[in-house]
LUMTI-278187 format. One record per residue (C-alpha): residue number from 1; residue in one letter; chain; x, y, z. Coordinates in steps of 0.5 Angstrom, whole numbers. Last residue first. Layout:
REM LUMTI-278187
(NUM A A (X Y Z))
...
//
This chain:
REM LUMTI-278187
(410 H A (457 96 721))
(409 P A (461 102 726))
(408 S A (465 104 720))
(407 F A (471 108 720))
(406 G A (474 109 713))
(405 T A (476 116 715))
(404 A A (476 123 716))
(403 L A (480 124 722))
(402 N A (484 130 720))
(401 C A (483 135 726))
(400 G A (489 131 730))
(399 V A (488 127 737))
(398 V A (488 132 742))
(397 P A (486 139 739))
(396 A A (481 135 735))
(395 M A (477 132 741))
(394 D A (471 136 741))
(393 W A (467 134 747))
(392 I A (460 133 748))
(391 K A (458 132 755))
(390 V A (452 128 758))
(389 V A (450 129 765))
(388 R A (446 124 770))
(387 D A (452 124 775))
(386 T A (453 117 774))
(385 G A (455 117 767))
(384 C A (456 120 760))
(383 T A (461 122 755))
(382 V A (461 124 748))
(381 M A (467 125 743))
(380 L A (467 129 737))
(379 G A (473 128 732))
(378 R A (468 129 726))
(377 A A (469 123 722))
(376 V A (471 119 729))
(375 D A (465 120 732))
(374 V A (467 117 739))
(373 S A (463 114 744))
(372 M A (464 114 752))
(371 H A (460 110 758))
(370 S A (461 110 765))
(369 I A (464 117 766))
(368 N A (464 120 773))
(367 H A (464 127 772))
(366 K A (470 132 771))
(365 G A (472 130 764))
(364 E A (480 131 767))
(363 H A (485 130 762))
(362 F A (491 125 761))
(361 T A (496 125 755))
(360 A A (500 119 753))
(359 L A (507 117 751))
(358 S A (510 120 757))
(357 T A (518 122 756))
(356 R A (521 117 762))
(355 D A (526 114 757))
(354 E A (528 121 755))
(353 D A (531 121 762))
(352 K A (535 114 761))
(351 I A (533 108 764))
(350 S A (539 103 766))
(349 D A (540 106 773))
(348 Y A (533 104 775))
(347 C A (534 97 772))
(346 S A (540 96 776))
(345 D A (536 99 783))
(344 C A (530 94 782))
(343 M A (524 98 780))
(342 R A (517 99 783))
(341 V A (512 104 779))
(340 Q A (512 111 778))
(339 F A (506 113 773))
(338 E A (505 112 766))
(337 F A (508 105 766))
(336 G A (506 103 759))
(335 M A (512 99 757))
(334 I A (515 105 753))
(333 P A (512 109 758))
(332 Y A (517 107 764))
(331 T A (516 112 770))
(330 S A (520 111 776))
(329 R A (521 108 783))
(328 K A (527 106 787))
(327 S A (528 102 793))
(326 S A (528 96 789))
(325 C A (534 92 792))
(324 K A (532 94 799))
(323 G A (525 92 798))
(322 C A (527 85 796))
(321 V A (527 83 789))
(320 A A (523 78 785))
(319 Q A (525 79 778))
(318 G A (520 82 773))
(317 C A (525 86 769))
(316 K A (522 93 768))
(315 R A (516 92 773))
(314 C A (521 90 779))
(313 H A (517 85 783))
(312 H A (517 85 791))
(311 Q A (517 79 796))
(310 R A (518 81 804))
(309 L A (524 79 807))
(308 G A (526 73 812))
(307 L A (530 74 818))
(306 T A (537 72 818))
(305 K A (540 66 822))
(304 T A (543 64 815))
(303 D A (541 56 816))
(302 W A (534 58 819))
(301 M A (532 63 814))
(300 Q A (535 59 809))
(299 K A (530 53 811))
(298 I A (524 57 813))
(297 N A (524 61 806))
(296 W A (517 64 807))
(295 F A (519 70 809))
(294 F A (524 71 803))
(293 P A (531 69 804))
(292 Q A (537 74 802))
(291 Q A (540 73 795))
(290 C A (542 80 794))
(289 K A (539 81 787))
(288 Q A (534 75 786))
(287 C A (531 76 793))
(286 S A (530 69 796))
(285 D A (525 64 795))
(284 S A (524 66 787))
(283 E A (518 67 783))
(282 L A (519 71 776))
(281 W A (513 76 774))
(280 Q A (512 76 767))
(279 P A (515 82 763))
(278 A A (511 88 761))
(277 E A (512 88 753))
(276 E A (515 93 750))
(275 R A (512 99 746))
(274 N A (515 101 739))
(273 V A (511 107 737))
(272 D A (504 109 734))
(271 M A (500 107 740))
(270 N A (500 114 743))
(269 W A (495 114 748))
(268 V A (490 119 750))
(267 A A (487 118 757))
(266 I A (481 121 760))
(265 G A (480 121 767))
(264 G A (473 122 770))
(263 D A (473 118 776))
(262 S A (470 112 773))
(261 S A (475 111 767))
(260 C A (476 113 760))
(259 S A (480 111 755))
(258 I A (482 113 748))
(257 L A (487 109 744))
(256 Q A (491 113 738))
(255 R A (494 110 732))
(254 T A (492 116 728))
(253 L A (488 112 723))
(252 Q A (486 106 727))
(251 L A (483 111 733))
(250 Y A (482 106 738))
(249 C A (476 107 743))
(248 L A (475 105 750))
(247 S A (470 105 756))
(246 Q A (470 104 763))
(245 V A (477 103 766))
(244 R A (476 103 774))
(243 D A (480 108 777))
(242 H A (487 111 778))
(241 H A (489 111 770))
(240 G A (495 111 767))
(239 Q A (497 104 766))
(238 L A (498 101 759))
(237 L A (500 93 759))
(236 L A (502 91 752))
(235 T A (500 83 750))
(234 R A (503 79 745))
(233 G A (500 72 745))
(232 K A (501 71 737))
(231 R A (505 76 733))
(230 G A (500 78 727))
(229 G A (493 78 729))
(228 I A (490 77 736))
(227 D A (495 82 739))
(226 W A (492 84 745))
(225 M A (492 91 748))
(224 I A (491 91 756))
(223 V A (488 97 759))
(222 S A (489 98 767))
(221 N A (485 101 773))
(220 D A (484 94 776))
(219 S A (477 94 775))
(218 A A (478 93 767))
(217 G A (480 96 760))
(216 S A (481 91 754))
(215 F A (483 93 747))
(214 L A (483 87 742))
(213 L A (488 88 736))
(212 R A (486 85 729))
(211 Q A (490 91 725))
(210 V A (484 93 721))
(209 P A (479 89 725))
(208 D A (480 94 731))
(207 W A (476 91 737))
(206 W A (474 95 743))
(205 L A (473 92 750))
(204 C A (470 94 757))
(203 A A (469 93 764))
(202 I A (473 86 765))
(201 S A (473 84 772))
(200 G A (480 85 776))
(199 E A (487 82 776))
(198 H A (487 83 768))
(197 G A (492 78 764))
(196 K A (488 72 762))
(195 L A (485 71 755))
(194 T A (481 65 753))
(193 T A (481 61 746))
(192 I A (477 59 740))
(191 V A (471 57 744))
(190 S A (466 54 739))
(189 C A (459 56 737))
(188 T A (452 53 735))
(187 N A (445 55 732))
(186 Q A (448 59 726))
(185 E A (455 59 728))
(184 L A (459 64 733))
(183 K A (466 63 734))
(182 L A (468 65 741))
(181 L A (474 69 744))
(180 T A (473 69 752))
(179 I A (476 75 756))
(178 Q A (477 73 763))
(177 A A (477 78 769))
(176 S A (472 73 773))
(175 Y A (467 79 772))
(174 D A (467 78 764))
(173 G A (469 80 758))
(172 V A (466 77 751))
(171 F A (470 77 744))
(170 A A (465 75 739))
(169 Y A (468 72 732))
(168 Q A (463 72 726))
(167 T A (469 72 721))
(166 D A (467 78 717))
(165 F A (463 82 723))
(164 D A (468 81 728))
(163 Y A (465 83 735))
(162 Q A (466 86 741))
(161 L A (462 85 748))
(160 C A (462 87 755))
(159 S A (460 85 762))
(158 A A (458 77 762))
(157 W A (457 75 769))
(156 S A (461 69 772))
(155 A A (462 62 770))
(154 F A (460 63 763))
(153 F A (454 61 758))
(152 H A (453 60 751))
(151 R A (447 62 747))
(150 G A (444 60 740))
(149 L A (439 62 735))
(148 M A (434 65 739))
(147 N A (428 67 735))
(146 G A (426 75 733))
(145 S A (424 72 726))
(144 R A (428 78 722))
(143 T A (432 80 728))
(142 C A (435 73 729))
(141 M A (438 72 736))
(140 W A (445 71 739))
(139 S A (446 70 746))
(138 V A (452 71 751))
(137 C A (451 68 758))
(136 K A (452 69 765))
(135 D A (445 72 767))
(134 H A (448 78 768))
(133 G A (448 80 760))
(132 T A (451 79 754))
(131 S A (448 81 747))
(130 I A (448 79 739))
(129 M A (443 81 735))
(128 W A (444 78 728))
(127 E A (441 80 721))
(126 S A (447 77 718))
(125 S A (449 83 714))
(124 V A (446 88 719))
(123 S A (450 86 725))
(122 F A (447 89 731))
(121 I A (452 89 738))
(120 I A (449 89 745))
(119 A A (452 90 752))
(118 S A (450 89 759))
(117 V A (443 86 759))
(116 R A (441 85 766))
(115 N A (438 79 768))
(114 Q A (434 73 764))
(113 H A (437 75 757))
(112 A A (435 75 750))
(111 P A (427 76 750))
(110 Y A (427 80 744))
(109 T A (422 85 744))
(108 K A (419 88 737))
(107 I A (419 94 732))
(106 F A (417 100 737))
(105 N A (416 107 733))
(104 M A (421 113 734))
(103 K A (419 120 732))
(102 N A (422 126 732))
(101 F A (429 124 729))
(100 D A (427 127 722))
(99 E A (428 121 718))
(98 S A (424 117 723))
(97 V A (427 112 728))
(96 H A (426 105 728))
(95 F A (425 101 735))
(94 E A (428 95 738))
(93 M A (427 92 745))
(92 I A (432 88 749))
(91 A A (429 84 755))
(90 G A (434 82 761))
(89 N A (430 85 766))
(88 D A (435 91 767))
(87 Q A (434 93 760))
(86 G A (437 93 753))
(85 V A (435 98 748))
(84 F A (436 96 740))
(83 I A (436 102 736))
(82 R A (435 102 728))
(81 R A (436 108 724))
(80 S A (437 103 718))
(79 D A (444 107 716))
(78 H A (445 109 723))
(77 H A (445 103 727))
(76 Y A (444 104 734))
(75 A A (446 100 740))
(74 M A (444 101 747))
(73 A A (445 98 754))
(72 S A (442 98 761))
(71 C A (436 102 761))
(70 P A (431 101 767))
(69 S A (425 97 766))
(68 A A (418 98 763))
(67 M A (421 103 758))
(66 T A (419 111 757))
(65 H A (420 114 751))
(64 Y A (422 122 750))
(63 I A (424 124 743))
(62 S A (426 131 740))
(61 P A (429 132 747))
(60 W A (433 139 747))
(59 Y A (440 140 746))
(58 Q A (442 148 746))
(57 G A (446 152 741))
(56 S A (440 157 740))
(55 D A (439 154 733))
(54 R A (437 147 736))
(53 K A (441 141 737))
(52 L A (437 135 737))
(51 W A (437 130 743))
(50 V A (434 123 742))
(49 R A (432 120 749))
(48 I A (431 113 752))
(47 T A (428 113 759))
(46 R A (427 108 764))
(45 D A (431 112 769))
(44 E A (437 108 769))
(43 S A (438 111 762))
(42 A A (439 111 755))
(41 T A (442 117 751))
(40 I A (441 118 743))
(39 V A (445 125 741))
(38 G A (444 130 735))
(37 D A (447 135 731))
(36 E A (447 130 725))
(35 K A (452 127 720))
(34 P A (453 121 725))
(33 I A (448 121 731))
(32 L A (453 121 737))
(31 L A (451 115 742))
(30 A A (450 116 750))
(29 A A (449 110 754))
(28 T A (448 108 762))
(27 V A (446 115 764))
(26 T A (445 114 771))
(25 D A (438 117 774))
(24 Q A (434 123 773))
(23 H A (436 125 766))
(22 G A (435 132 764))
(21 E A (442 135 763))
(20 I A (446 135 756))
(19 K A (453 139 757))
(18 S A (456 142 750))
(17 L A (462 144 747))
(16 L A (467 141 752))
(15 V A (474 142 749))
(14 P A (479 136 750))
(13 R A (486 138 751))
(12 S A (491 141 746))
(11 S A (489 148 748))
(10 Q A (484 154 747))
(9 P A (479 150 742))
(8 R A (473 154 740))
(7 S A (466 155 744))
(6 H A (468 153 750))
(5 I A (464 150 756))
(4 E A (467 151 763))
(3 A A (466 144 767))
(2 A A (462 145 773))
(1 M A (465 144 780))
//
């Protein structure tokens, strides 16, 4: 069923302002043009389009450009009005958009990858274009010369990318559920560390350079916050989605994280609270509550003449427990569990009613979201996906109206 479009906020939920339809295939990227009533979109239908809002309130394509291959990723730098479009064939094309957004001039083609481009970032200060692809590599190229500066290869498809412009650190997520932190140099790079915590392929990353926090979303339906700065190794798990987490945006001013999943779920997480880390799961040959053996503990089963039990884990304490000793389920938002998870009986009894108060709000985007971006200054969000529809949302009722910030996409 189509979402209803409102002209002004009705309640504390995202308000759908506009729907843009016209693409013939999955819309892989949509970006709001800063300080303009406009959206740039790229699609599997091989087109890149610039949509401007007319006096009628409808968005119409002022630019419609057909590419040689399906468009898979896009980056836009507003101050210079440069657009970089990654394609299914591995090439990245650069364009310059006119001031009135009615014309787009081709600049050059970068032979960045041998397979589908998955993410692009442009650094205007160093004149580097950094990208990842399904050829299992991250590459960085000089935008002045168009020359390849360096490549680094991974064991599996590189799916997403974030970059710290000051330190030249790149964060690359891949299909093996691993995130690699690289230090990029002019013609080489070094691996700083790898981050492992997800149980499914990494789908999206977001880097906050102010608090030095990295957020990752994955096909295991979860989000992890990695504290790269202060407390080394601190990770926070956020579980509230029921499908693959596809896109992230952290609002530094309000300390809120927006995450979108492929089933249309939109979550707004309150990160301005003292959250607890989820414990590591403990291993044991018998239940750490009643001492009954697990089914692989042949010796204890033989000695006690009992049948082995299945092993579970309490999400609050991490202990290995049997089903009888973990019969209860509870939410525990301070640890990121926004829906009910298994608890051992003693942990369940220790949780107060106020501990179950949600620290996130959940909303329905009513379409399969594959990509999202936010204009923080105006409190607007754009989502796009496999249903070929682009939606523009007013997020001010959810995240607060006072979002004028020093936010800079570099």
